[in-house]
C-alpha positions in Angstrom: -13.9 -18.3 3.4 -14.9 -18.0 7.1 -17.0 -15.4 8.4 -14.0 -13.7 10.2 -12.1 -13.7 7.0 -15.1 -11.9 5.2 -15.3 -9.2 8.0 -11.5 -8.7 7.7 -11.7 -8.3 4.0 -14.6 -5.9 4.5 -12.7 -3.7 6.7 -9.7 -3.6 4.5 -11.9 -2.4 1.7 -13.4 0.3 3.7 -10.1 1.5 5.0 -8.7 1.4 1.6 -11.5 4.1 0.6 -11.5 6.0 3.8 -7.5 6.6 4.4 -7.2 8.4 1.2 -10.1 10.7 2.0 -8.8 11.5 5.6 -5.3 12.0 4.0 -6.4 14.5 1.5 -7.9 16.8 4.4 -4.7 17.0 5.9 -2.6 20.2 5.7 0.8 18.5 4.9 1.4 18.3 1.1 3.7 15.6 1.4 1.1 13.1 2.8 -1.9 14.7 1.4 -1.1 13.2 -2.2 -0.2 9.9 -1.1 -1.9 6.9 -2.8 -3.1 3.9 -0.8 -2.4 0.7 -2.7 -3.3 -2.0 0.0 -4.6 -2.4 3.4 -3.9 -5.6 5.3 -5.6 -6.1 8.8 -4.6 -8.4 11.3 -6.6 -11.4 12.4 -8.4 -9.7 15.2 -8.6 -6.4 13.0 -6.8 -4.3 15.9 -4.0 -3.3 13.5 -3.7 -2.8 9.9 -0.7 -2.3 7.6 -1.3 0.6 5.1 0.9 0.4 1.9 1.5 3.6 -0.1 2.5 4.2 -3.5 6.2 5.8 -3.5 6.7 6.5 -7.0 6.8 10.3 -6.7 9.1 10.4 -3.5 12.8 10.1 -3.0 14.2 8.4 0.0 14.4 11.4 2.0 10.9 12.4 1.3 9.6 9.0 2.2 11.3 9.0 5.5 9.8 12.5 6.4 6.3 11.1 5.1 6.4 8.1 7.6 7.3 10.2 10.3 4.4 12.5 9.6 2.1 9.7 9.0 2.9 8.2 12.6 2.0 11.5 14.0 -1.5 11.8 12.5 -2.1 8.2 13.2 -4.8 9.0 15.8 -6.5 11.6 13.5 -7.0 8.8 11.0 -8.2 6.2 13.4 -10.8 8.9 14.6 -11.7 9.8 11.1 -12.5 6.0 10.3 -14.3 5.6 13.6 -16.6 8.5 13.0 -17.0 7.7 9.2 -18.2 4.1 9.9 -19.5 4.5 13.2 -17.1 1.9 14.7 -16.5 1.6 18.4 -12.6 1.3 17.5 -10.3 1.6 14.6 -7.3 -0.4 13.7 -3.8 1.0 14.7 -2.1 1.9 11.6 1.3 1.2 10.6 2.7 2.6 7.1 5.0 1.2 4.7 5.8 2.0 1.2 4.7 -0.5 -1.4 7.6 -2.1 -3.2 5.6 -4.7 -5.1 5.5 -2.6 -8.4 9.3 -2.4 -8.2 9.7 -6.2 -7.8 7.0 -6.7 -10.7 9.1 -4.4 -12.9 12.3 -6.2 -12.0 10.9 -9.7 -12.7 9.7 -8.4 -16.1 13.1 -6.9 -16.9 14.6 -10.4 -16.0 12.2 -12.3 -18.5 13.1 -9.9 -21.2 17.0 -10.6 -20.5 16.1 -14.3 -20.7 14.3 -14.0 -24.0 16.9 -11.9 -25.6 19.7 -14.4 -24.7 17.4 -17.2 -26.0 16.7 -15.8 -29.3 20.3 -16.4 -31.0 20.2 -20.0 -29.7 16.7 -20.7 -31.4 17.8 -19.2 -34.6 20.9 -21.3 -34.7 18.9 -24.4 -34.4 16.4 -23.7 -37.2 19.3 -23.4 -39.9 
């Protein structure tokens, strides 16, 4: 791992702690309770993609939350800069994390495969 990668991972880790703290201080209930699941910074650390848990929001609420997050992006940057004493903070883009849904879907597929194979296995044993 290079020194640049180590710095990037450190910034991602710090942002993963700072962003929920900053979000909790906002007045908007829709975004105050959002959970940050992952933060991925670009190579130069000038941009960061922030992944959020969407399990408690429907599609309409997700759209509203993303609009609100775009509006408070500068506030979040300032919070991070002031908290860490940085000269600049990355520009944030927000997305809802679909990884949990994908993992659940894959697990369901494996269960379906397992249930289809059981009758075949039993017929070979007889």
